[in-house]
C-alpha positions in Angstrom: -19.1 5.5 3.8 -16.1 3.7 5.3 -18.1 2.9 8.5 -21.1 1.7 6.4 -18.7 -0.6 4.6 -17.6 -2.1 7.9 -14.7 0.0 9.1 -14.4 0.0 12.9 -12.2 3.1 13.0 -11.7 5.9 10.5 -8.8 8.4 10.6 -9.6 11.6 8.7 -7.5 14.6 8.0 -4.6 15.6 5.9 -2.5 16.3 9.0 -3.6 13.3 11.0 -0.8 11.2 12.5 -2.3 7.9 11.2 0.8 5.9 12.1 0.4 6.9 15.7 -3.3 6.3 15.7 -2.9 2.8 14.2 -0.3 2.0 16.8 -2.6 3.2 19.6 -5.6 1.3 18.2 -3.7 -2.0 17.8 -1.7 -1.7 21.1 1.5 -1.4 19.0 0.9 -4.5 17.0 0.1 -2.8 13.7 -2.2 -3.8 10.9 -2.0 -6.9 8.7 -2.5 -5.0 5.4 -2.0 -1.4 4.4 -2.6 0.3 1.0 -0.9 3.5 0.2 -2.3 5.5 -2.7 -0.6 8.8 -1.7 3.1 8.0 -2.3 5.7 10.7 -1.7 6.8 10.6 1.9 3.5 9.0 3.0 4.7 5.5 2.1 7.1 5.5 5.1 4.2 6.3 7.4 2.1 3.6 5.8 4.9 1.1 6.3 5.1 2.1 10.0 1.5 1.0 10.4 2.1 -2.6 9.2 2.9 -5.2 11.8 5.3 -8.2 11.5 4.5 -10.5 8.6 2.1 -7.9 7.2 1.6 -6.7 3.7 2.0 -3.1 2.3 0.9 -2.2 -1.2 1.8 1.1 -2.9 -0.9 1.7 -5.4 -0.4 5.3 -6.3 1.7 8.5 -5.9 -0.7 11.4 -5.8 1.7 13.3 -3.5 4.6 12.7 -5.9 7.3 10.2 -6.6 8.2 7.7 -3.9 11.7 8.2 -2.4 14.1 5.2 -2.5 13.1 2.5 -0.1 15.6 0.8 2.2 14.8 -2.9 2.1 15.9 -3.1 5.7 12.6 -1.4 6.4 10.9 -4.5 5.2 12.9 -7.3 6.8 14.2 -9.5 8.2 13.2 -8.0 11.5 9.6 -7.2 10.4 9.4 -9.7 7.5 7.0 -7.5 5.5 5.7 -8.2 2.0 5.8 -5.1 -0.2 3.9 -4.8 -3.5 3.8 -2.1 -6.1 1.3 -3.2 -8.7 0.6 -1.2 -11.7 -2.7 -1.0 -13.5 -0.8 0.2 -16.6 1.3 -2.9 -16.6 -1.8 -5.0 -16.3 -3.5 -3.1 -19.2 -0.4 -3.6 -21.4 -0.5 -7.3 -20.6 -4.2 -7.5 -21.5 -3.6 -5.6 -24.7 -0.7 -7.9 -25.7 -2.9 -10.9 -24.9 -5.8 -9.6 -27.0 -3.5 -8.7 -29.9 -2.1 -12.2 -29.9 -5.4 -13.9 -29.6 -7.1 -11.8 -32.3 -4.2 -12.0 -34.8 -4.8 -14.9 -37.3 -2.1 -17.5 -37.4 
């Protein structure tokens, strides 16, 4: 499915060293954007895949809570952007918006 959607390379396997594979595929440059839906200790591996000035987004924690993150991992040397969006926060914001809009003055 990933290839059909346009992926050039696909790394499959629970035990795959995807950070090493990404480094090899990009000649050490890393990717521009990486999404981590696994959490736990996998986030550190995902961050290792991102090249300078890239973006990493943590969008889940199926493998458990994410350990504390050292901001030195993000910059200034690598100058990464890190996001941890929450669909739950978005839903709460929409619910608040709707409640305010639907409540008569």
